[in-house]
C-alpha positions, 0 to 999 in steps of 0.5 A: 166272283163273290162267294154266295151262301145259300144254306141258311137252313143249316145256320145263318150269319149273325146280324151286326146288331146281334154281334154288337149287343153280345159284345156289349153284354160280354164287356159290361155285364159279367155277373151271374144272374143268380147272384143277389149283389149288384152285378148279379141283379144287373145280369138278371135284369138283362135276362128278364128283359130278353125273356119278355122280348121272346115271349112277346114274339109268340104272344105268351107269358114271359115265365112260359119261356125257358132259356136253353142251348137250342133246338136239340135240348128243347126237343129232348126236354119236351119229349123225355120229360113228358114220356117219363113224367106221364108213363103211368098215364100211357106209353104211346107217342106220335111223331112223323117220319120226317122229323129232325134227328133231335126228335126221331132219335129221342123217340127211338131211345124211348122205344128201348125203354118200353114206349110205343111210337107211331111214325106217321107217313107223308105223301109224295109231296111231303104232306101229312094226312089228318086222317092218318093222324086221327087213326093213330091217336089212342086213349093212351097217347101222351105226347104228339111231337110234329114239327112246324115246318120241315128243315129239308123240303120246307113243308108246313105241317097241319099244326092248327088242325092237330092242335084243335083235335087235341083240345079234348085229348090229354096228350101234350102237343110239342112242335119243333119250330126251329125252321119256322120261327122268324118266317111264320107268325106263331101263337102257341096258345091259339094253336093248342101247343104245349111245348115249342122248341127254338134255336137262335142260330137259325134267325141270325142269332148266336149258336148254342142258345135257344128256348123252350116254350112251356105252356102253364097247362103242361107239366115239366120235369127238368132234363138237367138237374143242378141249380135252381135257374129258370125257375128250377126247370133248366139247371145251369148258369144262363148264357147271358150274352147268347140270350141277349143276342137272341133277343136282339135277333128277335127284335130285328125280325119285325113283322115288316121285316119278316114280310119283306123277307117272305116276298124276297124269298118267293122272288128268289125261288121264282128266279131259280125256277124260271132260269132253269126253265129258260135253259131247258133244264129238267128238274123236280121240286121236292115238297109242296110249293104251295104249302111251305116255308118261303126260304127253303127250296129242294130240287131234284135233277134227274141223273145228276149226282148231288154230291158232284153237283154240290162239289161243282157249285162249291168250287164256284164259290156257292154254298148249298147242301144235300140235306140236313146239316145234322146228318151231313157228316154221315153216309146215311141218305136223307130220311125225309126224301126216303119218306117221300119216295121210298128207300133207294129211290133215285131222288135221294141222291139227285137232290139239292137243298137251297135255303135263302136268308139275311144277306142274300140279294136278287143279284146273288140268286141270279148268279147262283141260278146261272152257275147252277145251269152251267154246272148241270150242263157240264155234268150232263154232257 
């Protein structure tokens, strides 16, 4: 049996066109984009072409794109820069209980520096209440940081509604769109977003590169200080090969390709659920099936240890996960499922995340569903 990779929310395999582009850049364009001689100008030209590609994908100006090392750096830059740069205007920040650790741990750090953070709850389906958001907003709120789509259960947050509410409020609006970018059509200016974080390795690009969208209306103090790269907003020589690889990954994800994948992922989800139903397997979907990213499916199997199930599937050559890869090396339970069900809830140790992506076929998903049923039957004998 072939190995089947169904953990694309953790990272995705690089597209062949991305590898080809990066190889060519590494072989032919080794100059420093900041150098003024021929080699530097050649590198700078490729850098700016890549900037135009990613800017176009969001419908923003090319100079509103800041290249960096990925989602974590983007989240940290937006949050820390805003907090430290606007602390004289207010010290209140708003986020949710189900954010990525790059946001939550940054917020926790700021609490030690005298800032006050409101961590908004979600309901048992993982949805955020706009009433709760409204109640938390204060005159001294300087930043709202709420993810576009959740990396563990896939839920989409009410980004449009939040952006509209903040039109007449001075708070900046940041969203971690790492999981949503490439799956959703995102237009920051139309949504009232000031900062938006992206990571290339979630869209079949390379690891260690991404970008931060910064609206012209928002102020930004650089997190990294040194040279004058990225218009003095992010010091350090740009990862040219990585940036060009990211731009190629963006080019591959045309509107037609994105729609094709969306339909396929929905078919994958239905295939898994139908197979479980036909086998009489009792399961629970974590999150909202009607309000989610199409490539993420989180399932709970009553009475079955997710660690044992994960091991069973791994031995059968199938890669899934029990939650975020950024916390998988710890013994801490999923903070996302804790937010839905409460601490020590059985769902936390009985749930698996399946995430689809480039390279997966319907035949693979059918095989996974059959192996999942077989593994569950073995574990519940």
